[in-house]
C-alpha positions in Angstrom: -29.3 10.7 80.2 -25.7 9.5 79.6 -26.9 6.2 78.3 -29.3 8.1 76.0 -26.6 10.3 74.7 -24.3 7.4 74.0 -27.1 5.7 72.1 -27.8 8.8 70.0 -24.0 9.2 69.2 -23.9 5.4 68.2 -26.8 5.9 65.8 -25.3 9.1 64.4 -22.1 7.1 63.8 -23.9 4.3 61.9 -25.7 6.8 59.8 -22.4 8.8 59.1 -20.7 5.5 58.1 -23.4 4.6 55.7 -23.4 8.1 54.1 -19.5 7.8 53.8 -20.0 4.2 52.3 -22.5 5.6 49.7 -20.2 8.5 48.8 -17.4 6.0 48.4 -19.3 4.0 45.9 -20.3 7.2 44.0 -16.6 8.1 43.8 -16.0 4.8 42.1 -18.7 5.5 39.6 -21.4 3.4 41.4 -24.5 5.5 41.2 -24.2 9.2 41.7 -24.6 9.7 38.0 -27.6 7.3 37.7 -25.2 4.6 36.4 -25.3 2.3 39.4 -26.8 -1.2 39.7 -30.3 -1.1 39.0 -30.2 2.2 37.3 -31.5 2.5 33.6 -28.8 2.0 30.9 -27.4 5.2 29.6 -27.5 5.5 25.7 -24.0 5.5 24.1 -23.4 8.5 22.0 -24.2 7.6 18.4 -21.5 7.7 15.9 -22.2 8.6 12.3 -21.2 5.9 9.9 -17.9 6.4 8.1 -19.4 5.1 4.9 -21.9 7.3 3.0 -24.1 5.2 0.7 -25.1 8.3 -1.3 -21.8 10.2 -2.3 -22.4 13.4 -4.3 -19.4 13.0 -6.7 -17.4 10.1 -8.2 -14.0 9.7 -9.8 -12.9 6.5 -11.5 -9.4 5.1 -11.9 -8.1 1.9 -13.4 -7.6 0.2 -16.8 -9.4 -0.7 -20.0 -12.5 -2.0 -18.4 -13.4 1.3 -16.9 -12.6 2.9 -20.2 -15.2 0.7 -21.9 -12.5 -0.6 -24.3 -13.9 -2.7 -27.2 -17.5 -2.4 -25.9 -18.5 -0.1 -29.0 -15.7 -0.3 -31.6 -12.8 -2.7 -32.2 -9.7 -1.8 -30.2 -11.0 1.6 -29.1 -12.0 3.2 -25.7 -15.7 3.9 -25.3 -16.0 5.8 -22.0 -19.6 6.6 -22.4 -20.4 3.0 -21.7 -18.0 2.7 -18.6 -19.6 1.0 -15.6 -18.3 3.6 -13.3 -19.0 6.9 -15.0 -20.6 6.3 -18.3 -23.6 8.2 -19.6 -25.2 5.4 -21.7 -28.7 4.5 -20.6 -28.0 1.0 -21.8 -25.4 0.6 -19.0 -26.9 2.8 -16.3 -23.5 3.4 -14.8 -22.8 3.7 -11.1 -22.6 7.5 -11.4 -25.9 7.6 -13.0 -27.5 5.3 -10.5 -26.0 7.4 -7.7 -26.3 11.0 -8.9 -28.9 10.9 -11.7 -28.0 11.5 -15.3 -27.7 15.3 -15.2 -25.6 15.4 -12.2 -23.4 12.6 -13.3 -22.5 14.6 -16.4 -20.9 17.4 -14.2 -19.9 15.4 -11.1 -18.2 12.4 -12.3 -14.7 12.0 -13.9 -12.9 9.0 -15.6 -9.1 8.9 -15.3 -8.7 5.2 -16.0 -6.4 4.5 -18.8 -6.3 1.4 -21.2 -3.3 -0.8 -20.5 -2.7 0.8 -16.9 -1.2 -1.4 -14.3 -1.2 -0.9 -10.5 2.1 1.0 -10.8 0.2 3.7 -12.7 -2.6 4.0 -10.1 -1.0 6.6 -7.8 -0.8 9.1 -10.8 -4.4 8.5 -11.7 -5.3 9.2 -8.0 -3.4 12.5 -8.2 -5.6 13.4 -11.1 -8.8 12.1 -9.5 -8.1 13.9 -6.1 -7.9 17.4 -7.9 -11.7 17.0 -8.6 -12.2 16.3 -4.9 -14.6 13.5 -5.3 -16.6 12.0 -2.6 -16.1 8.4 -4.0 -13.2 6.9 -5.9 -13.7 3.8 -7.8 -10.8 1.4 -8.5 -10.6 -1.5 -11.0 -7.0 -2.4 -11.7 -4.8 -5.4 -11.7 -5.8 -7.4 -14.9 -2.9 -5.9 -16.8 -0.5 -6.9 -14.1 -1.4 -10.6 -14.8 -1.9 -9.9 -18.5 1.7 -9.9 -19.7 3.8 -11.3 -22.4 4.7 -14.3 -20.1 4.0 -15.4 -16.6 7.6 -14.4 -15.6 6.6 -10.7 -16.5 3.6 -10.6 -14.3 3.8 -8.0 -11.4 5.0 -9.8 -8.3 2.6 -9.8 -5.4 5.0 -7.9 -3.3 5.2 -5.0 -5.8 1.5 -5.1 -6.3 0.8 -4.6 -2.6 3.3 -1.8 -2.5 1.9 -0.1 -5.4 -1.6 -0.2 -4.3 -0.6 0.9 -0.8 1.1 3.9 -2.5 -1.9 4.7 -4.5 -4.2 4.9 -1.4 -1.5 7.0 0.3 -1.5 9.3 -2.6 -5.1 9.8 -2.4 -5.2 10.1 1.5 -2.7 12.9 1.3 -5.0 14.9 -0.7 -8.4 13.5 0.4 -8.3 12.0 3.8 -12.2 11.5 3.9 -12.9 10.4 0.4 -14.4 6.9 0.1 -12.9 4.2 -2.1 -14.6 1.3 -3.8 -12.3 -1.4 -5.0 -13.5 -3.9 -7.4 -11.9 -7.3 -7.6 -9.8 -8.4 -10.7 -12.0 -10.5 -13.0 -11.6 -14.2 -13.4 -9.4 -14.2 -16.5 -9.5 -18.0 -17.0 -13.1 -17.8 -17.3 -12.9 -15.1 -19.9 -10.5 -17.3 -21.8 -12.9 -20.4 -21.5 -15.8 -18.3 -22.9 -14.1 -16.3 -25.6 -12.0 -19.3 -27.1 -15.1 -20.6 -28.7 -15.2 -17.6 -31.1 -13.0 -17.6 -34.2 -12.9 -13.8 -34.5 -12.0 -13.3 -30.9 -9.1 -15.6 -31.1 -7.8 -13.6 -34.1 -8.0 -10.5 -32.2 -6.2 -12.1 -29.2 -3.2 -12.7 -31.4 -2.8 -8.9 -31.7 -1.6 -9.1 -28.1 -4.4 -9.2 -25.7 -3.5 -10.8 -22.4 -0.9 -13.2 -24.0 0.0 -14.8 -20.6 -3.7 -16.1 -20.5 -4.9 -16.0 -24.1 -1.8 -17.0 -26.1 -2.2 -20.3 -28.0 -5.8 -20.3 -27.0 -6.6 -23.7 -28.3 -3.6 -25.3 -26.6 -4.8 -27.8 -23.9 -1.5 -29.6 -23.2 0.1 -29.6 -19.7 2.4 -26.6 -20.3 -0.5 -24.3 -21.4 -2.6 -25.6 -18.6 0.1 -24.7 -16.1 0.6 -21.3 -17.7 -3.0 -20.4 -17.3 -3.2 -21.8 -13.8 -0.2 -19.7 -13.0 -1.9 -16.5 -14.1 -5.0 -17.5 -12.3 -3.3 -17.9 -9.0 -1.7 -14.6 -9.4 -5.0 -13.0 -10.0 -6.3 -14.6 -6.8 -3.3 -13.3 -5.0 -3.9 -9.8 -6.3 -7.4 -10.0 -5.0 -6.1 -11.1 -1.6 -3.9 -8.0 -1.5 -6.8 -5.7 -2.7 -8.9 -6.9 0.3 -6.1 -6.9 2.9 -5.0 -3.4 2.1 -8.5 -2.1 1.8 -9.7 -3.4 5.2 -7.1 -1.4 6.9 -8.6 1.9 5.6 -11.8 2.7 7.4 -13.2 4.5 4.2 -12.2 1.7 1.7 -14.7 -1.0 0.7 -13.7 -4.1 -1.3 -16.3 -5.9 -3.4 -15.7 -9.1 -1.6 -14.7 -10.9 -4.8 -18.0 -10.1 -6.5 -16.4 -9.1 -9.9 -14.1 -12.1 -9.7 -17.0 -14.4 -9.0 -19.3 -13.0 -11.7 -19.9 -15.7 -14.4 -19.3 -13.6 -17.6 -21.1 -15.3 -20.5 -20.8 -14.5 -24.2 -23.5 -11.8 -23.9 -21.3 -9.9 -21.4 -18.2 -10.1 -23.6 -17.2 -7.7 -26.3 -18.1 -9.1 -29.7 -14.9 -7.5 -31.0 -12.5 -9.2 -28.8 -14.5 -11.7 -26.7 -12.6 -10.7 -23.6 -13.4 -7.3 -22.4 -16.9 -6.5 -21.1 -19.6 -5.8 -23.7 -22.2 -3.1 -23.0 -24.1 -5.7 -21.2 -21.1 -6.7 -19.3 -20.5 -3.2 -18.3 -24.1 -2.9 -17.0 -23.5 -6.0 -14.8 -20.5 -4.4 -13.4 -22.5 -1.2 -12.6 -25.0 -3.3 -10.8 -22.5 -5.0 -8.7 -20.7 -1.7 -7.9 -24.1 -0.1 -7.0 -25.2 -2.9 -4.8 -21.8 -2.8 -2.8 -21.6 1.0 -2.5 -25.1 1.3 -1.2 -25.0 -1.8 1.0 -25.5 -0.8 4.6 -23.3 -2.7 7.1 -24.5 -2.8 10.7 
């Protein structure tokens, strides 16, 4: 009987140890909740994407390109053909593509200003934020390079600080607004296309982008170096736009799509052969719509 009792106690001890061992594994997260080895994988909670491909309202900030400058009349704004918010059926702007024509008329705003530089963007952001848009489009930087001389161009350091301040201004008012940032166009390509037109070159002499377009027919070493300096600055600006934007989870840079677009004479204003024509504005709208609605996994 005593031997039998000892065997029973021994069996109970082994069972108890096994139970304690299992409990210990559970305490370490090993199976009590169904997540142990061999258990079905638990689905992770889904996170709603931060980027909404169908915003319900749009505000635009920037410079003359977003104002449709020289697209309709010489040396005049023409916001109805703006790539961002214009109502023209010939352009089919980003706002019209996203919202439809009727809603775009009441839920899109254009605060871009011809001649504006990056330093002006914070003030435009303040105006745009008052409308509480779900998406803000940005196209700025060309005028920072288009100065009287290369020495007068905005420094890369200042350009970065001014863009950061513009985003901070928006974020203080609208922390969840989305921002689409278009790259600065390839100014050297615009020069190479427009310089073939005599009328365009006469308009350039009125003061359009002198750092790039001045002495348009000069091909000597000094002129080439000047244009290359402007081009490198534009490339540096685009790098800044990308680097600053990527740090904001609700900011989307176009990846250099506008810079890389090969504007031809059909896409250039037939008034100044430098700013986008209506066809050029339509191409910018296509790029923006593709980038804004692109789904990133």
